[in-house]
C-alpha positions in Angstrom: 0.0 0.0 0.0 1.1 3.5 -0.8 0.7 5.4 2.5 1.7 8.9 3.6 1.7 10.6 7.0 -0.9 13.2 7.8 -1.7 15.4 10.8 -5.3 15.3 12.0 -7.1 18.2 13.7 -6.3 17.1 17.3 -2.6 17.0 16.5 -2.3 13.2 16.3 -1.0 11.5 13.2 -2.8 9.2 10.8 -2.0 7.7 7.4 -3.5 8.4 4.0 -3.7 5.5 1.6 -3.2 6.9 -1.8 -4.4 3.6 -3.5 -7.8 3.9 -1.8 -8.1 7.6 -1.3 -8.9 6.9 2.4 -7.3 7.7 5.7 -6.8 5.3 8.6 -8.6 7.7 11.0 -10.9 10.7 10.9 -9.2 13.8 9.8 -11.0 15.5 12.7 -8.7 13.7 15.1 -7.2 10.2 15.2 -6.9 9.9 18.9 -10.2 11.5 19.8 -12.0 9.2 17.3 -10.4 6.1 18.7 -11.0 7.0 22.3 -14.7 7.9 21.5 -15.5 4.7 19.6 -13.4 2.0 21.0 -12.7 3.0 24.6 -15.5 5.3 25.9 -18.3 3.5 23.9 -16.6 0.1 23.8 -14.2 -1.1 26.5 -15.7 1.0 29.3 -19.0 -0.9 28.9 -17.4 -4.2 30.0 -17.7 -4.7 33.8 -15.0 -7.3 34.2 -11.6 -7.4 35.8 -10.2 -9.6 33.0 -11.2 -8.6 29.4 -10.5 -10.2 26.1 -10.2 -7.9 23.1 -10.1 -8.8 19.4 -9.3 -6.1 16.9 -10.1 -6.3 13.2 -7.3 -4.2 11.7 -4.2 -3.4 13.8 -3.3 -0.6 11.4 -1.3 2.1 13.2 -1.5 0.4 16.6 -3.4 3.3 18.1 -6.3 1.2 19.5 -3.9 -1.2 21.1 -1.9 1.6 22.7 -5.1 3.2 24.1 -6.3 -0.1 25.4 -2.9 -0.6 27.2 -3.3 2.8 28.8 -6.8 1.9 29.9 -5.6 -1.3 31.5 -2.9 0.5 33.5 -5.2 3.3 34.6 -8.1 1.1 35.6 -6.1 -2.0 36.8 -7.7 -4.3 34.3 -6.2 -7.5 33.0 -6.5 -7.5 29.2 -5.7 -10.1 26.6 -5.5 -8.3 23.3 -5.4 -10.0 19.9 -5.3 -8.1 16.6 -5.4 -9.1 13.0 -3.3 -7.4 10.3 -2.5 -8.4 6.7 -0.5 -5.4 5.6 1.8 -4.3 8.5 3.2 -0.8 8.5 6.9 -0.5 7.7 9.4 1.0 10.2 9.7 4.2 8.2 5.9 4.6 8.7 5.3 3.6 12.3 8.4 5.3 13.6 6.9 8.7 12.6 3.6 8.3 14.5 3.3 10.5 17.5 0.8 8.6 19.7 3.2 7.6 22.4 4.4 11.2 22.9 0.9 12.7 22.9 -0.4 10.1 25.4 2.8 10.2 27.4 2.6 6.4 27.4 5.0 4.1 29.2 4.7 1.8 26.2 6.3 2.7 23.0 4.1 2.3 19.9 7.2 1.1 18.1 7.4 -1.8 20.5 4.0 -3.0 19.5 4.9 -2.9 15.9 8.2 -4.7 16.4 6.8 -7.5 18.5 6.8 -10.8 16.4 3.6 -11.9 14.7 1.7 -15.0 15.8 3.4 -15.1 19.2 1.7 -14.1 22.4 3.8 -11.6 24.5 3.4 -10.3 28.0 3.8 -6.6 27.4 3.0 -5.8 31.0 1.9 -7.9 34.0 -1.8 -7.1 33.1 -1.5 -6.8 29.3 -0.9 -9.8 27.0 -0.7 -9.1 23.3 -0.9 -11.2 20.2 -0.7 -10.0 16.6 -2.0 -12.3 13.8 -0.4 -11.9 10.4 -3.5 -12.7 8.4 -6.3 -11.5 6.2 -9.5 -11.2 8.2 -11.1 -13.5 5.6 -8.6 -16.2 6.5 -8.5 -15.7 10.3 -9.9 -18.4 12.6 -9.7 -19.0 16.3 -11.2 -21.4 18.9 -11.2 -18.5 21.4 -14.1 -16.2 22.2 -13.9 -12.5 23.1 -15.6 -9.9 25.2 -15.3 -7.2 22.6 -14.4 -6.7 19.0 -13.0 -3.5 17.7 -14.2 -3.5 14.1 -11.8 -1.0 12.6 -11.3 -1.9 8.9 -11.5 0.6 6.1 -15.0 1.9 5.2 -17.6 0.1 3.2 -17.1 2.3 0.2 -13.4 1.3 0.1 -13.4 -2.3 1.2 -17.0 -3.6 1.0 -15.8 -7.2 1.2 -14.8 -6.7 4.8 -18.4 -5.7 5.7 -19.9 -8.8 4.0 -22.3 -11.2 5.8 -19.5 -13.8 6.0 -17.1 -11.5 7.8 -19.8 -10.1 10.1 -20.9 -13.6 11.0 -17.3 -14.5 11.8 -17.3 -11.6 14.2 -20.5 -12.8 15.8 -19.1 -16.4 16.3 -15.9 -15.0 17.9 -17.8 -13.1 20.6 -18.9 -14.5 23.9 -22.7 -14.3 24.7 -23.4 -10.6 25.4 -20.2 -9.7 23.8 -19.8 -6.3 22.2 -18.9 -5.2 18.7 -18.1 -1.5 18.2 -17.3 0.4 15.0 -17.1 3.9 13.7 -19.3 2.8 10.8 -23.1 3.2 10.8 -24.2 2.4 7.2 -27.7 1.1 7.0 -26.7 -1.9 4.9 -24.1 -2.9 7.6 -26.6 -2.5 10.5 -29.2 -4.5 8.6 -26.7 -7.4 8.2 -25.7 -7.2 11.8 -29.3 -7.5 12.9 -30.0 -10.4 10.5 -27.0 -12.2 12.0 -28.3 -11.8 15.5 -26.9 -8.6 17.0 -28.9 -6.1 19.0 -28.0 -2.7 17.5 -27.7 0.8 19.0 -26.8 3.9 17.0 -24.7 6.1 19.3 -23.4 9.7 18.7 -20.3 9.5 16.6 -16.9 11.2 17.2 -16.3 14.8 16.0 -17.1 15.0 12.3 -19.4 11.9 12.3 -23.0 11.9 13.2 -23.3 8.2 14.4 -21.4 5.1 15.2 -22.6 1.5 15.8 -22.7 -0.4 19.1 -23.8 -4.1 18.7 -24.4 -6.8 21.3 -24.5 -10.5 20.6 -27.8 -11.9 21.6 -27.7 -14.9 24.0 
């Protein structure tokens, strides 16, 4: 992929994919978008001491870094797994400024440099596993409390919003498990409902009217 660094409105970086004409995050603010969608309206809704997270699309690593920070602040034990088919190159991730802006004890670069397909104890309460795989090819016998559905938008990669992929997400969740995504297209929400999710439309992050919060029916 041909990707270039951009600065979003909250001062945090993102990447623009020239081949798709799409950015990894909202131009209105990468950090504020990820916090709003995946932390405030996702992770914070899970009332457990030990939480299992699965991310569809590791990308820049921002969601993983924010989740690590949440685990440290709230003393949660988190097992974090993420799927990525097209990892960033060092010359890309080394430029990203998330660790500096968040004043994190964990370097974003560390997350990118950890080996794929090998679980690592990043901290006493944060275990991390990156899968080098297309989402279409990913399988697991585990089940998760929450899925961060953070792939490129429907207009750019509609195949990642297909019934087959959404059904895979459903199967990978525990009963009452949560799926959160910045997306709120009617066709996607219709598919989620047909698969068996209960859907809520929530206020979106700056620059976006709505986002989707979905719960797996028991």
